[in-house]
N, C-alpha and C positions, 0 to 999 in steps of 0.2 A: 391608592393605586390608580394607574391609568385605566379608563374603561376598556381599553384595548388589551389589557393584561389578562391572559387566560388564568383562571383561578389556580390552576396547577402550578403556575410559575411564581405565585406570590411568596410562598415561604422560601423558595430557592433564592430569589433575588434579594429578599430581606436579609439573607445571610451575608450578603456582600455590602450592604449599606445603601444609604440614600443616593450616593453618587452613581450607582448602577441602576437606578430607577429608569426604565425606558421611557423616552419621549415618543418614540415610535417603535413598533415591534412587528416583525414579519415572520410568519410561520413557514418554514422551509421543508418540513417533512424530513425525508431522507436526503434531500438535496442531490438526488441522482446516485447516491451510494447504495451499497448492498450489505452494509455491516449490521443494519438494524438500529443504528443510532438515529435520534431525532434532533433537529437543529432549529434554532431561532436566531434571527438577526435583530440586534437591538441598537437603536440610536440613543445614546445617553450623553450626559454632560461631560463624560470623560472620553468620548469617542464612540466609534462603532464597535460593538462586541458580538461575539458568537457564543451562544449558550448551547451546550450539547448535553443531551441525556444519553448516557451509555446504555446499550441493550442489556437486558437482564443476564444474558449469557456472556457479557463482556468481562473486562478485567475485574479482579477483586481489589480490595483497597491496597494491598501490598504491591500488586503489579501496577496499579494506576499511580501509586506513589513513585515507583521506579520510572515509569514513563515521564512523569512530570519532572523528576530529578534530571533526566536526560535533557528535557526541553529547557529547564532553567540553566543548566550548564552551557548548552549551546548558545543561548542568548547572552549570558554573562561573558562568553568568549567571542562575541562579535557577530553571531549569526542573526542578523536583524530580520531575516525572512522566516524565522521560526517564531511562532506565537507562544510566549510563556503564559501559563495560566495565571489569572488573577487570584489573589488570596482572599478568603473570607475574613470577616471581622475577627474571627478566632484564630486566623493565621493559617488555615488549611488551604491547600490548592484545589480541593474539591469538596463537595458536600453530598449528603445522602438524604433523599426524601422520597416518599411513595415507593420505597423498595428499589430505587435506582440511584446510581452515582451520577452526579452532575458536575460540569466544569464550565467556567467562563473564561474566554480568551479574547484577545484583540481580533477583530475581523481583518483578515489579510486581504489587501487590495489585489486587483488584477484578475486575469482570466486564464484558464487552462486552454490555450488556443494554438499549441504548437502544430497540431495536425492541420488546422485551417490556415495557419500562416507560419510555415516552417522557415527557418533561416539558420545559417551557420553561427550567427551571433547568439541566437537563442540557445542552440545546442551547447555552445561553449559556456554560456552563462549558467545553464542548468548543471553541467558537469562540474564547473568550478564551485557552484553552490554546494553540490553534494560533497566534493572534495573538502571544502571548508568545514562542512558539518563533521565529516570523519576526522578531520584534523583537530577539531574542538573536543572530540571525545578521547579520553586517555585509554589506550589499549591496556589490557591486563598484562602483568609481567610474564604470564604463561603463554606458551604457544601450544594450541591443541587442535585436533581435527575440527573443521567447521561444522557446527551443529546442523546447518542447512543440508549438508550431505547425508547425514544419518536420517534426517527427517524425510528426505526425498527417496532414499532407498526404501524406507518403511512404507511410504505412500505408494510407490510403484508396486511393492509386494501386496499391499492391501487392494489396490485397484485390480491387479492381476487375479487375485482370489475372488473378486466380485464380478469379473468380466462377463462370465456366462449369465449370471443373474441380471446384470445390467442390460445385456443384449435382449433378454426376453421381456424386460420391463418397458422398453422404449416403445411408445405408441404415438402414432400421428394424431389420434383422437384427443390426446391430452394437450399437446402443444405442437401443432403441425410445423410451425417455423423451426422450432428447436429439433424436432424429429428429423427434419430434412437435412440438418447439419450433422446428424449422428454418425452416419456410415463412414464418411472420411475420417472423422475423429477416431472411431473405433478401429478402422483399418490401419491408420498410422500408428496407433498405440500397439496394436497386435504385431506389426512389423518391426517396430523400433524399440519396444520396451526393454528387451534383453540387452541390446547394444548400449542404451543409455544407462541401464542399471550397472553394467560392467564398468563403464567409465566412472560412475559414482563410487562403486566399490573400490576401484583403483585409487580414487582420491580420498577415500575414507580415512586413510592413515596419514595423510599429509598434515603436518603441524603448521598452522598459520596464526598470525595475530588475531586476537579476539577482543571485541569492543562493542559498545552500543551501536546498533545499525537500525535503519528505518524499516527495512524488509518489505515494505509495500509502497515504495516510491516509484510511481509510474505517471504516465501522461496526465491524468486527471487530478493528480495531487501536486502538480507543479504550476504555479500561477505566474503570469508574466504581465508586465507593463511595458509595452513596446518590445524591445529585444532583451530586456533584463528580467531576471527572476525577482518577483516581488513577494512570493510566499510559497512555503511548503505547507501542506495540510494533511490531516488524518494520520494519527500516530498510534493507532491501536495495535499495530504489529511490532512495535519497537521491542527489540530483544538483543542480547549479546550474541554476536555472530561474526562471520568474516565479511569484510566490506565488499567482496566480490558479489554477494547476493544483491546488494543495492545497485552496484554498477550495471550488472546484467539486467536487472529489472527495469532500470530507467532507460538504458540505451535500447533495449529490446522494444519497449513501448513507444519510444520516440521515433526511432528510425528503422524499426523492423529488421530487414535483412539487407539494408544498404551498406555494403562493406566499406565504402569510402566514408560514409557518415559515421560508422562505428569507429574507424580509425581517427577521424577528426574529434569525435566526442571523447574517446579514450585518451587521445593526445592532450586535450584540454585538461582532463583530470590529472594526467601525469605531469603536466607542466606546473601544476599546483601542489601535488602530493605524490610521492613515490609509492610504488607497490613492490612487494617482493615477487620473485618469479612465480612461486606457487600460487600467490594471490591472483596473478594475471591469468594463469592457466585455469583457475577455478571459474573465471568469468564465463568462458564459453561453455563449461560444464553446467553451470547454473542456468545459463540461457537455454541450452538444449533441453534440460530437464523441465524447465518452466514451460517451454513450448509443448513438450510432450504431454504434460499432465493438466494444463489449464483447461482444455476442452473437456477432458475426462471428468474433472472436478465439477464442471457445470452439469454434465449429464448425471453424475452421482447425486448431486444436491437435489436435483429435480425429481429423478426417477427412482432413486433408492431411499433418499432421506426425506422426501416430500417437503422440502423447504419451499416457501412461498416467496415469489418475487413479483410484486405488483407491476413493476416497470418492465414489461415483456420486451418492449422495443430496446431498452437499454441492455438487457441480457443478450438479445440477438446481435446487437452491435458488438458486444464483447466477444461473443462466440465467432462471429464472422471475422473479427480481427485475428482470432486464434487460427482459423482456417487459412487465412492468408499466410501466416507464419509457418504453419505446418507444411503447406505446399512448397515454400521456398527453403525452409531450414532443414526439414527432415524428408528429403527426397528418397524414394525407394532406391535400393542398391542396384 
């Protein structure tokens, strides 16, 4: 093994064979993410690869197998920007060692730089790539209420029940920058939770197509080379749901509350793949509820659940983006 190889990785990469032996290896830590996964970038004789160790609280083997099945299906049907996992010598798409699940995938080129260098071409490319992924997935024959709607109703009710406790736990001594963001987040939730919950409850009975969705496709998970999408990354949230959740998540993170850009982005999607009327109505509901609860989730994770986020600056950037959307999307009546 290479002297650069961390001993922890030796049995993992041995499961994939000599062709995956790294010529160079770069430890990336969480690579700016908050899921708890650890990443390594490997230069090998078969190209550049990404090794991921899933967090202990991550998917079990059945769920990880489902996620990988979705990725294989997408690649088989032409989604070249989706990284299909490599198989081990025994034919599995993942391995287990040291109590964790591991996967090895092609390293996707490009950079998530839409915010730094936005363009109509990039927006269109991202939405067409998402539409193509959705098109590659086969909807179930059933039409059922979107799971995301029930999930968010329950989350609003949970947050509402915790609201008083959360208010008392927020302390500027623990994390001053985050505490400074808390008041507007709490105030907007207090003012708009009932309204958003009512919209969700109204949509809870709508029957819509149901298929594999990414569910966490946002700015940092979409890579570009020039104006073209070169990769989607991070698939830990993949689950069967309504495509509206993906469309809302991606458009909201890329263009915020720019109505013209929303129309252009949705138009690019619709030019590639049609949506039913109820699916289109669910997009705004998904976006509205996402904006309402995102900031509250960060507060809950830190102050109620004592979750640790070493990248404080990254968290504050995420929360500040939430505050921008709160101010524009959920104005007081």
